[in-house]
N, C-alpha and C positions, 0 to 999 in steps of 0.2 A: 546572464542566465543561460544555462546549458540547453542546447536544442534537443528535444525529444526525438527518438527514432520511431516512436509509435504514435500514430495520430488518432483522431476521432475520440471515441468514448474511453479509450485507455486512460485519458487524463482524469476521468472521474474516479477510477479505481485508485490512482495515485493520490488524488486529493483526499479521499476518504482515509487512506492509510496514513498519510502525512498528518491530517487533522487528528486522527486517533492517537498517533504517537505523541503529538504535542499535548493533547488533552490528558494523556496518561502521565505527563511530566517526565518522560524518558527522553534522553538524548539519543541521537543515532547510534552512538557507541554503546550505550547501555542496552538498547533494544537488540543490537547486533549480538552482543555477548549473551543475552538471554536465549537467542536462537542458535548459538554456536557459530556465528559468522563474524566477519570483520566489518568495521564501520562502513567501508566502501560498498558492501552489499546493500545496506540500507540507502546510502547516498545514491547509488545507481538506480535503485527502484524509485526513489523520490524525485529524481531528475527525469523520469520517464524513459530511461535507457535500458530497462530490463523488465520483461513481463513477469508477472507473479502467477504461479499456478495455484490451484485451489488448496493444495496441502500447505503450500507456503503461506497463503492467505490465512488459513486457520492457525498455523503456528505463530504467525505474527500477531494475530488478534489475541490469542491466548497469552502470549508473552506480555501484551499490553493490558492484560486482565479485562479484555473486552469480549463480548459475546460475538463470535464470528457471524452468526446468522443476522444479528442486528446491524453489524457493520456492513454486511452484504446487502441488506435492505436499503441502506443509505446509498450504496452504489447503484442499485436497481432504480431508485427514485430519480437519479440524475441521468440515466442513460437515454439516448435518443430512441425514438420509436423504431427506427431501423438501424440496427447495429452493423457496422462494417468491420470485418475482421481481416 
């Protein structure tokens, strides 16, 4: 397994996005095409090697036909009380 370059609570964001992609039935390649990117873009995110900004998060959620607010609620529920950035 590839080593993440981001620690702490970033893993929760990655987990939620990865779980949502799998639940949507999309492959990394299919999701990447929906957002106009290459498969490696999704792979790098899912390996924790790339941070996702809020606009990317919304675009990914919508591409997966998920409500961005509900997905973000899932992230919030998993975060530590004290977030280290």
